[in-house]
N, C-alpha and C positions, 0 to 999 in steps of 0.2 A: 243138325240137331243143335238146340240151344242149351248150353250147360249153365246159364246164369241162374242164380237162386231166385225163386219167386218172392215178390214183396209180401210181407205179412198183411193180411186183410184187416185183422183186428189186433190192435196193440193190447197186450195183457195189462191188467190192473197192477199197479205197484204204488204203494203209499209214498208220498213225498217226504213224510216225516220219519217213519220207522222202517220203510222198505218192505212191508208185508205185502203178500200177493193175494190176501183175502179182503175183498170189498163187498159191501152190500148196498143195494139201492136205499136211498134215504127219502123221507117224505118231503114233498115240496111245500115249503112254509109260506112264502110270500107271493104276491102277484107277479113279481119279477121272475121268481122261479117257476111259476105255473105257466106264464104266457110268453115271456121273453127268452128264457133259456132254450125252449124247443126251437125257436127261430135260428139259434146258433148251433143246433144239434148237440146241446149239452143237457146233463141231468145231474142232480145232487147224488153223491156217493159217500158212504161212510166206511172208514177203515175198520176191519174186524178186530184188529189188535190194539191200536192206540185211540180209536174212535174219532180220529180227525175227520171233519166233514169237508168235502171238496166238490168241485164240478168237473165232470169228465164227459168225453164224447159219448153219444148214445151207443156207438158201436163197441165201446169198451165192455168186454164181458165181465159182469159182476153177478153175485148171487141175489136172489130175491130176498126182500126183507122178511123177517119172521113176524107174523101177526100175533096179536095178543092171544087169539084163540089157539094157535098152534103151540104156544108156550104153556097154556093151561093143560092141553092134552098130553104133553110130554112130561108134565109134573114140575116144570121150572117155576111156575107161579103158584102161590098158595091160593086156595079157594076162600070164599068169604066165611065159610063155617070154621076154617082153621084159624082165622084171625081173631075170632070172638070166643075163644076157649077161656073159661073163667077158672 
């Protein structure tokens, strides 16, 4: 029997600035991020605590980003009628 520990398949996300373990997928902004990063198996990721944006391996487990529609459903964003109260 082999008692050696198994290597970790996926390295957990950890922010290089604040050390947080909460990361979210970030939107791809430029042509470089859209077409060249995937060639190197990288994607943009944003820290959930300090909001630092960084590039990580595609295999790094992070949370999906919250869309604007999900924020409206949960009540985090105000509706247009709330903004125009006179």
